[in-house]
C-alpha positions, 0 to 999 in steps of 0.5 A: 484424398486422405488415406484413412477416410475417403469422402463420397466423391473421392470414393467415386473417383478412386474406383471410377464408379458413378455416385448412383453405383456407390449409393446402390452398393450401400443400399444393397448392403455391400458397403456401409459408410460412416455418416456425419449428417449427410456426408458419407466417409469410407474407411479402409474396410469399405475401400477393401470391400470396394476392391473385392466388389469390383474384382468380383464383378470383373470375374462375372459374379452377380452383386448378390453372390458378392453380397452373400460371400461378404456376409459369410465372413462377419457370420462365420469367419475366415475359413468358411468364407474361403471355402465358399470362395473356392466353390464360387471360383471353380464354378465361375472358372468353368463358365468362363472357360465355356464362354472362351470356347464359344468365343473362339469358335465364333472367331474361327467362324468369322475368319472362315466367312471372311476368307470366303468373302475375300476369295469371292471378291477376288474372282469378281471383275473390277468395278 
């Protein structure tokens, strides 16, 4: 793989995404590779954007939210982009905290049910 430009295949391998995913990100204008005939090449800008896209997805942001956030930099600059990022991050942190509380409650319920079932099993005669 070259450091300055990655081929379509190299980009898929580097980020462990399918060709369909990479084409879709291009279609919805998250990335814009250089094109030479039918070949696509990804420079440092696209690599950086791909890292941001995948990180955003991992944090639970929608592709549209990521797209809008990336557009801000080109239209308004770094400060508005960072201000928007803080707003999005605060909102997502609240959502993740809510999901974590829900998950912890489910785990506690399942553990309690498991303990009840284990206790009931001990009371039963051997088969």
